[in-house]
Backbone bond lengths (Angstrom), bond angles and torsions (degrees), N, CA, C in turn:
res aa  C-N    CA-C-N  psi(-1)  N-CA   C-N-CA  omega(-1)  CA-C   N-CA-C  phi
1 M - - - 1.461 - - 1.524 108.67 -
2 S 1.313 117.34 126.78 1.464 120.62 -178.68 1.523 110.10 -82.06
3 R 1.312 115.03 153.65 1.467 121.10 179.68 1.527 109.12 -78.11
4 P 1.312 116.20 147.15 1.467 118.04 177.83 1.521 110.04 -64.20
5 R 1.312 115.45 142.97 1.460 120.83 177.78 1.511 107.05 -96.12
6 D 1.301 115.40 108.15 1.446 120.04 179.65 1.511 109.65 -141.57
7 Q 1.315 115.12 -179.70 1.464 121.89 -177.05 1.526 111.80 -49.60
8 Y 1.311 117.86 -44.83 1.461 120.98 -173.75 1.521 112.01 -72.17
9 N 1.319 116.94 -38.64 1.466 119.20 176.02 1.523 111.38 -67.53
10 Y 1.326 116.61 -41.57 1.463 119.83 177.44 1.534 110.76 -64.17
11 A 1.333 116.54 -41.64 1.468 120.34 178.60 1.525 110.31 -63.12
12 L 1.322 116.75 -43.73 1.463 120.69 179.58 1.525 110.76 -62.72
13 Q 1.311 116.22 -40.17 1.466 121.01 176.41 1.530 110.42 -63.13
14 A 1.333 117.41 -40.52 1.466 121.48 179.79 1.523 111.92 -65.55
15 L 1.341 116.81 -23.11 1.465 121.64 178.43 1.528 112.64 -93.41
16 G 1.323 116.76 5.64 1.461 120.89 177.50 1.512 114.69 93.30
17 G 1.325 117.43 9.19 1.452 121.51 178.32 1.520 112.75 85.82
18 P 1.336 116.31 173.44 1.465 120.71 -176.99 1.528 113.99 -61.74
19 A 1.315 117.41 -38.69 1.474 119.92 -176.97 1.524 111.56 -65.48
20 L 1.312 117.71 -40.29 1.467 121.49 -177.82 1.529 111.99 -80.32
21 S 1.324 116.51 -40.79 1.468 120.15 -174.03 1.527 114.05 -87.46
22 G 1.324 116.62 -24.47 1.458 119.43 -174.23 1.514 112.20 77.08
23 L 1.315 117.16 10.64 1.468 123.28 -179.53 1.521 109.69 -109.53
24 S 1.312 115.17 153.25 1.457 120.77 171.59 1.528 108.27 -115.35
25 R 1.303 115.49 168.72 1.460 120.21 176.97 1.524 109.64 -59.02
26 S 1.327 116.79 -41.54 1.471 119.69 -179.27 1.530 111.20 -67.63
27 D 1.340 118.41 -31.16 1.473 119.98 174.46 1.520 110.56 -61.33
28 L 1.326 116.58 -42.06 1.467 120.40 -178.39 1.522 111.64 -69.89
29 Q 1.329 117.41 -32.82 1.460 121.29 -179.23 1.519 112.60 -75.67
30 N 1.307 117.58 -26.94 1.457 122.53 -171.86 1.529 109.59 -102.56
31 P 1.346 119.15 106.60 1.471 120.54 -176.60 1.531 115.32 -53.89
32 P 1.347 120.90 -42.55 1.469 118.30 177.64 1.537 112.65 -64.43
33 A 1.316 117.65 -39.17 1.472 120.56 177.41 1.524 110.37 -67.21
34 R 1.321 115.93 -39.92 1.468 120.99 178.34 1.522 110.27 -62.58
35 A 1.325 117.51 -42.76 1.465 121.66 178.60 1.524 110.87 -64.76
36 A 1.310 117.37 -40.12 1.470 120.72 178.85 1.529 110.79 -63.40
37 K 1.314 116.90 -41.46 1.471 120.26 177.84 1.525 110.81 -65.63
38 A 1.335 116.99 -38.87 1.468 120.37 178.26 1.524 109.89 -65.63
39 R 1.338 116.95 -41.83 1.466 119.91 178.91 1.529 111.37 -61.74
40 A 1.314 117.12 -36.07 1.469 121.27 178.79 1.529 110.88 -72.83
41 G 1.325 117.19 -20.74 1.464 122.50 179.43 1.518 112.39 91.03
42 L 1.321 115.47 127.51 1.466 120.22 175.86 1.520 109.52 -76.83
43 P 1.312 117.01 150.11 1.470 118.98 173.96 1.531 110.11 -62.92
44 V 1.306 116.25 139.74 1.464 120.56 179.78 1.525 110.51 -60.88
45 T 1.330 117.85 -28.71 1.467 120.57 179.05 1.522 111.67 -64.93
46 S 1.327 117.08 -32.48 1.464 120.22 177.12 1.526 110.46 -67.92
47 A 1.337 116.48 -41.67 1.474 119.84 177.30 1.530 110.50 -63.96
48 R 1.319 116.36 -39.30 1.476 119.33 177.47 1.521 110.90 -63.52
49 W 1.324 116.81 -38.90 1.461 120.79 178.17 1.528 109.59 -61.07
50 L 1.335 116.42 -46.63 1.469 120.46 177.88 1.523 110.42 -60.01
51 R 1.320 116.59 -43.98 1.467 121.52 -179.90 1.527 111.03 -60.13
52 D 1.324 116.65 -41.22 1.462 120.54 -173.77 1.519 114.50 -87.59
53 T 1.324 118.17 -25.79 1.465 119.53 -174.07 1.521 114.13 -133.45
54 G 1.328 118.84 0.40 1.458 121.46 -170.10 1.505 117.43 -87.55
55 G 1.308 119.12 9.94 1.449 119.41 176.26 1.518 115.14 84.27
56 V 1.321 117.20 0.72 1.462 121.26 176.07 1.520 106.67 -108.38
57 Q 1.306 116.65 127.55 1.460 119.60 -178.43 1.525 110.93 -62.46
58 R 1.304 115.09 150.51 1.464 122.67 -175.28 1.533 112.97 -53.62
59 D 1.320 117.33 -46.60 1.468 120.73 179.74 1.527 111.31 -62.19
60 D 1.335 116.36 -40.62 1.455 120.25 178.17 1.531 110.56 -65.91
61 F 1.314 116.59 -41.02 1.464 120.58 177.89 1.525 110.21 -58.82
62 Y 1.319 116.60 -46.86 1.467 119.96 -177.55 1.533 113.07 -71.52
63 R 1.313 117.69 -19.19 1.452 119.49 172.06 1.526 110.47 -71.79
64 L 1.334 115.81 -33.38 1.461 121.48 -178.42 1.530 112.85 -87.97
65 I 1.316 116.42 -35.95 1.468 123.13 178.24 1.528 105.36 -126.50
66 S 1.303 117.67 109.61 1.462 120.00 -171.85 1.529 112.44 -65.27
67 R 1.310 113.88 151.26 1.472 120.09 175.43 1.525 110.25 -58.87
68 D 1.329 116.51 -37.87 1.468 120.42 179.48 1.525 111.03 -62.05
69 E 1.326 116.90 -43.24 1.471 120.84 178.50 1.522 109.96 -61.77
70 M 1.320 116.97 -43.98 1.463 120.40 178.77 1.524 110.70 -62.84
71 A 1.324 116.98 -42.43 1.463 120.98 -179.74 1.527 110.83 -65.76
72 R 1.330 117.38 -44.15 1.472 120.54 178.33 1.522 111.08 -60.77
73 A 1.328 115.98 -43.86 1.464 120.17 -179.36 1.528 110.86 -63.39
74 G 1.322 115.97 -37.38 1.458 119.81 179.68 1.519 113.27 -67.89
75 K 1.321 116.93 -22.86 1.466 121.56 -179.00 1.528 112.90 -91.69
76 R 1.335 117.56 -16.48 1.464 120.03 179.26 1.524 109.86 -68.18
77 V 1.297 115.58 151.21 1.470 120.61 179.77 1.527 110.52 -58.83
78 E 1.334 116.65 -44.21 1.468 120.09 -177.53 1.528 112.46 -81.60
79 R 1.341 116.77 -10.89 1.466 122.76 177.46 1.538 112.10 53.31
80 R 1.330 114.73 49.05 1.463 121.19 179.55 1.523 109.84 -122.53
81 L 1.326 114.27 149.52 1.464 121.31 176.63 1.520 110.02 -75.01
82 S 1.317 115.58 160.42 1.462 120.73 173.53 1.531 108.77 -65.62
83 P 1.332 117.80 161.04 1.470 119.36 176.61 1.533 113.13 -56.48
84 N 1.336 117.91 -41.57 1.470 120.06 -179.88 1.521 111.95 -64.44
85 A 1.327 116.79 -45.23 1.463 120.06 178.79 1.530 110.30 -65.74
86 S 1.327 116.88 -38.56 1.468 120.89 178.62 1.525 110.50 -61.39
87 E 1.325 115.77 -43.34 1.461 119.88 178.74 1.533 111.37 -62.11
88 R 1.323 117.39 -40.65 1.474 120.74 178.37 1.528 111.25 -66.39
89 V 1.323 117.33 -39.93 1.469 120.74 178.50 1.528 109.70 -62.56
90 I 1.323 116.89 -44.87 1.468 120.37 178.57 1.518 110.36 -63.50
91 R 1.327 117.43 -40.71 1.475 121.93 178.75 1.525 110.49 -59.93
92 I 1.321 116.88 -46.32 1.469 120.74 178.91 1.523 109.66 -59.15
93 A 1.327 116.52 -48.03 1.465 120.75 -177.82 1.526 111.73 -62.31
94 L 1.332 117.57 -41.93 1.462 119.94 -179.11 1.524 112.20 -65.95
95 V 1.317 117.65 -42.81 1.466 119.55 179.93 1.525 110.28 -69.42
96 F 1.328 116.76 -40.29 1.466 119.26 175.97 1.534 109.77 -62.95
97 G 1.327 117.43 -39.77 1.464 120.94 177.32 1.518 111.84 -61.27
98 L 1.325 116.23 -40.78 1.460 120.29 178.20 1.528 110.83 -67.35
99 A 1.330 117.25 -40.23 1.476 120.62 177.77 1.528 110.12 -62.93
100 T 1.328 116.72 -40.32 1.462 120.83 178.52 1.524 110.69 -64.68
101 E 1.331 116.35 -43.46 1.468 119.96 178.18 1.526 110.70 -63.51
102 A 1.331 117.15 -46.67 1.468 121.61 -176.40 1.523 112.20 -63.60
103 L 1.327 116.09 -36.69 1.464 119.76 -173.75 1.526 113.24 -103.10
104 G 1.325 117.12 -5.91 1.460 121.16 170.88 1.511 117.35 87.52
105 A 1.323 118.62 -3.27 1.470 120.13 -179.81 1.529 109.32 -161.10
106 Q 1.342 115.63 149.13 1.461 119.93 -179.36 1.520 112.68 -60.32
107 D 1.320 117.36 -41.87 1.456 118.81 -177.70 1.533 111.10 -65.39
108 R 1.328 117.03 -35.24 1.466 120.06 176.59 1.524 110.96 -69.44
109 G 1.341 116.37 -39.69 1.462 120.24 176.51 1.515 111.29 -62.05
110 A 1.340 116.26 -42.35 1.464 121.07 179.13 1.524 110.73 -64.44
111 M 1.326 116.75 -40.25 1.462 120.73 179.20 1.527 110.46 -64.83
112 F 1.336 116.60 -42.33 1.463 120.30 177.68 1.523 110.40 -57.70
113 M 1.330 117.34 -43.12 1.462 121.81 -176.97 1.531 111.93 -63.82
114 R 1.334 117.48 -28.68 1.472 121.45 -174.30 1.522 114.29 -93.87
115 R 1.317 117.78 -16.15 1.468 119.98 -175.12 1.530 111.65 -96.14
116 P 1.328 116.45 139.32 1.474 119.40 175.97 1.527 110.45 -57.93
117 H 1.318 115.59 144.73 1.466 120.78 -178.89 1.523 109.36 -124.89
118 M 1.323 115.84 136.84 1.460 120.54 -175.46 1.526 112.39 -61.13
119 L 1.328 118.80 -34.20 1.461 120.58 -179.58 1.535 112.57 -74.48
120 L 1.309 115.64 -8.11 1.465 121.02 175.73 1.525 109.94 -108.44
121 H 1.332 115.68 22.14 1.471 122.11 -178.34 1.522 110.32 56.97
122 D 1.330 114.81 45.27 1.466 124.18 178.79 1.525 113.56 61.12
123 R 1.314 116.25 27.71 1.475 120.75 170.69 1.521 107.79 -97.84
124 R 1.316 115.75 159.64 1.461 120.83 -179.62 1.534 110.53 -82.55
125 P 1.330 117.96 141.33 1.460 120.52 177.59 1.536 112.80 -54.95
126 V 1.322 118.27 -39.99 1.470 120.09 -178.93 1.524 111.34 -60.87
127 D 1.305 117.67 -29.32 1.464 121.09 179.90 1.530 112.30 -72.38
128 Q 1.314 117.08 -11.81 1.466 121.31 -179.64 1.531 112.42 -91.08
129 L 1.321 117.11 -9.03 1.465 120.77 -172.06 1.520 114.22 -79.68
130 D 1.318 117.50 2.39 1.464 119.25 178.41 1.525 111.93 -76.48
131 T 1.344 116.94 -14.00 1.463 120.37 176.72 1.523 109.85 -130.88
132 E 1.303 115.41 156.23 1.467 120.75 177.02 1.530 110.14 -64.60
133 T 1.328 117.30 -39.42 1.462 121.11 179.09 1.528 110.53 -61.81
134 G 1.319 116.87 -44.33 1.461 120.42 177.68 1.516 111.83 -62.17
135 A 1.331 116.77 -42.55 1.464 120.80 179.05 1.529 110.62 -63.06
136 R 1.325 116.83 -39.60 1.471 119.98 178.75 1.526 111.02 -66.55
137 T 1.309 116.83 -36.04 1.464 120.29 177.42 1.523 110.39 -63.11
138 V 1.331 117.06 -45.15 1.467 121.27 177.88 1.524 109.73 -63.36
139 A 1.335 117.00 -42.99 1.466 120.66 179.13 1.526 111.12 -61.21
140 T 1.321 117.29 -38.45 1.467 121.09 178.21 1.522 110.49 -63.40
141 I 1.317 116.70 -43.14 1.474 120.56 177.65 1.524 109.91 -59.87
142 L 1.328 116.62 -44.25 1.472 120.57 -179.09 1.527 111.45 -66.39
143 M 1.318 116.79 -39.96 1.469 119.71 178.75 1.529 110.54 -65.37
144 R 1.309 117.19 -40.15 1.464 120.28 176.80 1.525 110.14 -61.77
145 L 1.312 115.87 -42.33 1.464 121.31 178.25 1.535 110.71 -61.18
146 M 1.321 115.94 -44.67 1.478 120.63 -179.30 1.520 111.95 -62.49
147 H 1.326 116.59 -33.95 1.451 120.27 -175.76 1.530 113.56 -100.64
148 G 1.330 115.74 9.26 1.452 120.28 175.04 1.518 115.20 70.52
149 I 1.322 116.41 26.23 1.468 120.21 179.36 1.530 108.00 -89.49
150 P 1.308 117.76 122.34 1.465 120.02 -176.85 1.533 111.94 -67.55
151 P 1.344 115.96 157.52 1.466 120.24 -179.68 1.469 111.35 -65.41
């Protein structure tokens, strides 16, 4: 029996899976568990996986998660991101996962993230992921799209 393909599975895949990220699908679904994992810090390898394969272009990734933060995390003994950077990485993965679910394919989700959208005043969805409010706005647009609600 195959697993359902939904936002959380796509997000987990974008983070390199449970073994690489240390996250489970239920961690991503449960905000208190997700916050606890972010506070503990995600492995830097999971963030690198998202950067390299997660549908967000490298320059956009580094605007959201600084190169300095990635370098510092890579030099720490535990090789984990700070709680703030971990939270941003999870946010990127969740919104990308939702875009993939809404549009049916990773490449379509990635394209959606990079193109200006009229409901964002012609700004790109990826540019909204620096704040939780921006991410929720993008998620609302995607949910409306999934349910056929016009703009």
